[in-house]
VEXDREN-2710 file (C-alpha; in Angstrom, 1 decimal):
% VEXDREN-2710
k/r/px/py/pz
1/UNK/27.2/8.3/-21.7
2/UNK/27.6/6.0/-18.7
3/UNK/25.3/3.0/-18.6
4/UNK/25.3/2.9/-14.8
5/UNK/21.9/3.7/-13.4
6/UNK/23.5/5.5/-10.5
7/UNK/25.4/7.8/-12.9
8/UNK/22.2/8.3/-15.0
9/UNK/20.1/9.5/-12.1
10/UNK/22.9/11.6/-10.6
11/UNK/23.1/13.5/-13.9
12/UNK/19.4/13.2/-14.8
13/UNK/19.1/16.7/-16.1
14/UNK/21.7/15.9/-18.8
15/UNK/20.9/12.2/-19.5
16/UNK/17.1/12.4/-19.7
17/UNK/17.1/14.1/-23.1
18/UNK/19.7/11.6/-24.4
19/UNK/17.7/8.6/-23.2
20/UNK/14.4/10.0/-24.6
21/UNK/16.0/10.3/-28.0
22/UNK/17.7/7.0/-27.9
23/UNK/14.6/5.0/-26.9
24/UNK/13.0/5.6/-30.3
25/UNK/15.8/3.6/-32.0
26/UNK/16.5/1.1/-29.2
27/UNK/15.7/-2.5/-29.9
28/UNK/12.5/-3.8/-28.2
29/UNK/12.4/-7.0/-26.2
30/UNK/9.4/-8.8/-24.7
31/UNK/9.5/-8.8/-20.9
32/UNK/9.2/-12.6/-20.9
33/UNK/12.5/-12.9/-22.9
34/UNK/14.7/-10.9/-20.5
35/UNK/15.8/-11.2/-16.9
36/UNK/15.4/-8.1/-14.7
37/UNK/18.1/-7.5/-12.2
38/UNK/18.0/-5.3/-9.1
39/UNK/18.2/-1.7/-10.5
40/UNK/20.8/-0.8/-7.9
41/UNK/22.8/-4.1/-7.5
42/UNK/25.4/-2.8/-5.0
43/UNK/24.2/0.2/-3.0
44/UNK/26.7/1.6/-0.6
45/UNK/24.0/2.1/2.0
46/UNK/20.7/0.2/2.6
47/UNK/18.9/2.1/5.3
48/UNK/15.5/1.0/6.6
49/UNK/13.1/2.6/9.1
50/UNK/11.2/0.6/11.7
51/UNK/7.5/0.9/12.6
52/UNK/6.7/3.9/10.4
53/UNK/3.0/3.1/10.0
54/UNK/0.9/3.4/13.2
55/UNK/-1.2/0.4/12.4
56/UNK/1.9/-1.7/11.8
57/UNK/3.4/-0.5/15.1
58/UNK/0.2/-1.5/16.9
59/UNK/0.1/-5.0/15.4
60/UNK/3.7/-5.5/16.5
61/UNK/2.7/-4.5/20.1
62/UNK/5.0/-1.5/19.8
63/UNK/4.3/2.1/20.9
64/UNK/4.6/4.8/18.4
65/UNK/8.0/6.3/18.8
66/UNK/8.6/10.1/18.6
67/UNK/12.0/9.4/17.2
68/UNK/12.9/7.7/13.9
69/UNK/14.2/4.2/14.5
70/UNK/16.7/3.1/11.8
71/UNK/18.6/0.0/11.0
72/UNK/20.8/-1.2/8.1
73/UNK/20.2/-4.2/5.8
74/UNK/23.3/-5.8/4.4
75/UNK/24.3/-5.2/0.8
76/UNK/24.3/-8.9/0.2
77/UNK/20.6/-9.0/1.0
78/UNK/19.9/-7.2/-2.2
79/UNK/18.0/-9.5/-4.6
80/UNK/16.5/-9.3/-8.1
81/UNK/12.8/-8.5/-8.3
82/UNK/11.7/-11.9/-9.5
83/UNK/14.4/-14.1/-8.0
84/UNK/13.7/-16.7/-5.3
85/UNK/13.9/-15.6/-1.7
86/UNK/15.7/-18.1/0.6
87/UNK/14.2/-19.7/3.7
88/UNK/17.4/-20.1/5.8
89/UNK/18.2/-23.4/7.5
90/UNK/18.5/-21.7/10.9
91/UNK/14.9/-20.5/11.2
92/UNK/11.4/-21.0/9.9
93/UNK/10.1/-17.5/11.0
94/UNK/10.5/-15.8/7.6
95/UNK/8.2/-12.8/7.3
96/UNK/7.4/-10.2/4.6
97/UNK/7.2/-6.4/4.7
98/UNK/6.2/-4.7/1.5
99/UNK/7.8/-1.2/1.2
100/UNK/8.3/1.8/-1.0
101/UNK/12.0/2.2/-1.6
102/UNK/13.6/5.7/-2.3
103/UNK/16.8/5.9/-4.3
104/UNK/19.1/8.8/-3.6
105/UNK/20.2/10.7/-6.7
106/UNK/22.5/13.4/-5.4
107/UNK/24.9/13.9/-2.6
108/UNK/23.2/15.4/0.5
109/UNK/24.2/16.4/4.0
110/UNK/22.1/18.5/6.4
111/UNK/19.2/18.6/3.8
112/UNK/16.1/20.2/5.3
113/UNK/12.8/18.5/4.7
114/UNK/11.6/21.2/2.3
115/UNK/14.5/20.4/0.0
116/UNK/14.6/16.6/0.3
117/UNK/13.0/16.2/-3.1
118/UNK/16.1/17.7/-4.7
119/UNK/18.2/14.6/-3.9
120/UNK/15.6/11.9/-4.7
121/UNK/16.6/10.1/-7.9
122/UNK/13.7/7.6/-8.0
123/UNK/11.5/5.1/-6.5
124/UNK/11.3/1.3/-6.5
125/UNK/9.2/-1.5/-4.9
126/UNK/10.9/-3.5/-2.2
127/UNK/10.3/-6.2/0.4
128/UNK/12.0/-6.1/3.8
129/UNK/12.1/-9.8/4.5
130/UNK/12.8/-10.6/8.1
131/UNK/13.8/-13.5/10.3
132/UNK/11.7/-12.8/13.3
133/UNK/13.3/-15.0/15.9
134/UNK/16.8/-13.6/15.0
135/UNK/15.3/-10.1/15.1
136/UNK/13.8/-10.5/18.5
137/UNK/16.9/-12.3/20.0
138/UNK/18.8/-9.0/20.5
139/UNK/18.0/-5.3/20.8
140/UNK/19.2/-4.3/17.3
141/UNK/17.7/-5.6/14.0
142/UNK/21.0/-6.1/12.1
143/UNK/21.1/-9.9/12.0
144/UNK/17.3/-10.5/11.6
145/UNK/17.1/-8.1/8.7
146/UNK/20.3/-8.9/6.9
147/UNK/20.0/-12.4/5.5
148/UNK/21.1/-13.0/1.9
149/UNK/18.3/-12.5/-0.7
150/UNK/16.0/-10.7/1.8
151/UNK/16.0/-7.2/0.1
152/UNK/14.5/-7.7/-3.4
153/UNK/14.1/-4.3/-5.2
154/UNK/12.6/-3.3/-8.5
155/UNK/11.1/-4.1/-10.9
156/UNK/12.2/-0.7/-12.2
157/UNK/13.6/2.6/-11.0
158/UNK/10.9/5.2/-11.6
159/UNK/12.0/8.8/-11.6
160/UNK/10.0/11.3/-9.5
161/UNK/8.6/13.1/-12.6
162/UNK/6.7/10.0/-13.6
163/UNK/4.7/9.9/-10.4
164/UNK/1.9/12.5/-9.9
165/UNK/1.8/12.5/-6.1
166/UNK/3.9/10.0/-4.2
167/UNK/1.8/10.6/-1.1
168/UNK/-1.2/9.0/-2.8
169/UNK/0.6/5.8/-3.9
170/UNK/-0.6/2.6/-2.4
171/UNK/1.5/-0.4/-1.3
172/UNK/0.1/-4.0/-1.5
173/UNK/1.4/-7.4/-0.7
174/UNK/-0.1/-10.7/-1.6
175/UNK/0.9/-14.2/-0.3
176/UNK/-0.4/-16.9/-2.5
177/UNK/-2.9/-14.4/-4.0
178/UNK/-4.3/-13.5/-0.6
179/UNK/-4.1/-9.7/0.0
180/UNK/-2.2/-9.3/3.3
181/UNK/-1.0/-5.6/3.2
182/UNK/-2.7/-2.6/1.7
183/UNK/-1.4/0.8/2.8
184/UNK/-0.8/4.3/1.5
185/UNK/2.3/6.4/1.6
186/UNK/0.5/9.4/3.2
187/UNK/-0.1/7.2/6.3
188/UNK/3.6/7.2/7.2
189/UNK/4.3/8.7/10.6
190/UNK/7.6/10.1/9.3
191/UNK/7.3/11.3/5.7
192/UNK/10.0/10.6/3.1
193/UNK/11.1/14.2/3.4
194/UNK/11.4/13.9/7.2
195/UNK/13.4/10.6/6.8
196/UNK/15.9/12.3/4.4
197/UNK/16.3/15.3/6.7
198/UNK/16.9/13.0/9.7
199/UNK/19.4/10.7/7.9
200/UNK/21.4/13.5/6.3
201/UNK/21.8/15.2/9.6
202/UNK/24.0/12.3/10.6
203/UNK/25.6/11.1/7.4
204/UNK/26.2/12.1/3.8
205/UNK/23.6/10.4/1.5
206/UNK/25.1/9.4/-1.7
207/UNK/23.8/8.6/-5.2
208/UNK/22.7/5.0/-5.3
209/UNK/21.9/4.8/-1.6
210/UNK/18.5/3.3/-1.0
211/UNK/16.0/3.8/1.8
212/UNK/13.3/1.3/2.8
213/UNK/10.6/3.7/4.1
214/UNK/8.5/1.4/6.3
215/UNK/5.8/-1.2/5.9
216/UNK/2.0/-1.0/6.4
217/UNK/0.0/-3.3/8.7
218/UNK/-0.6/-7.0/7.7
219/UNK/2.8/-8.7/8.2
220/UNK/2.8/-12.3/9.2
221/UNK/4.0/-11.6/12.8
222/UNK/0.9/-9.4/13.3
223/UNK/-1.6/-12.3/13.0
224/UNK/-2.6/-14.4/16.0
225/UNK/-1.0/-16.9/15.7
226/UNK/1.7/-15.6/13.4
227/UNK/1.4/-16.6/9.7
228/UNK/5.1/-16.9/8.7
229/UNK/6.0/-17.8/5.1
230/UNK/6.6/-21.4/4.1
231/UNK/8.7/-23.0/1.3
232/UNK/6.7/-22.8/-1.9
233/UNK/4.8/-19.7/-1.0
234/UNK/4.5/-16.9/-3.6
235/UNK/4.9/-13.3/-2.4
236/UNK/3.9/-10.4/-4.7
237/UNK/4.5/-6.8/-3.9
238/UNK/2.7/-4.1/-5.9
239/UNK/3.1/-0.3/-5.7
240/UNK/1.0/2.0/-7.8
241/UNK/2.8/3.8/-10.6
242/UNK/6.0/1.8/-9.9
243/UNK/5.2/-1.8/-10.7
244/UNK/5.1/-5.3/-9.2
245/UNK/7.6/-7.9/-8.3
246/UNK/7.2/-11.5/-7.0
247/UNK/9.2/-14.2/-5.4
248/UNK/8.9/-17.9/-4.6
249/UNK/10.1/-18.9/-1.2
250/UNK/12.8/-21.6/-1.6
251/UNK/14.7/-23.7/0.9
252/UNK/18.3/-22.7/1.4
253/UNK/20.8/-25.6/1.0
254/UNK/22.9/-24.7/4.0
255/UNK/26.0/-25.8/2.1
256/UNK/29.3/-24.3/3.3
257/UNK/30.7/-22.1/0.7
258/UNK/34.3/-20.8/0.8
259/UNK/35.5/-19.4/-2.5
260/UNK/37.7/-16.8/-4.1
261/UNK/34.9/-15.7/-6.4
262/UNK/31.4/-14.4/-5.7
263/UNK/29.5/-17.4/-7.2
264/UNK/31.0/-20.6/-6.0
END
């Protein structure tokens, strides 16, 4: 059996029984002794929807759009669930956006909303870190949303059968133990099913693709004046029935790196 999480969720009907049998004999490790990596380390597509909660749209001085507004985060922005998040040298306007992340488990094109559940492979917590001045500098979000380390996901991939009702799941974000965001999935303007239907009308969704489904109100930009993150801050994202992840904000070195390997 493949050990790739993408292969496992794509063939979940076959692999579930094997995994359930194997876990009884598998060695056990204390969480403090292991390092958790991003469950999907190299997704082909990282899609994210903007202003999908009415209260968040209002705090960003934006009108509620009748059309879904999508952008892509770069694959190199994917980060481990407890790894540091980098404050880039080019800006000090680093913001947080706690989000539920959907993992696609099957190929899907032109999937109607009432069948969207058939291609969902699981759920994760995520944080759509954003460099606000770069985001606002141009009409599209690509640069402001795509910095390295700015898409941590995890701490686990939870299959849909483990969650009683995804609509009732709450999303919370703490900065230095201060609760900043507290929202519920049912408050999305465009449901997960609607998002999948919309995306799959334009492109084939593939196993391992991930979808950032929007953030509730309470982001740093929404305060007057804005409360951006600072080096040394601790950011914790919690999602009911899925888990929690946290990151320390660290200063990026700004060192020029040119290398033939990934890690210079």
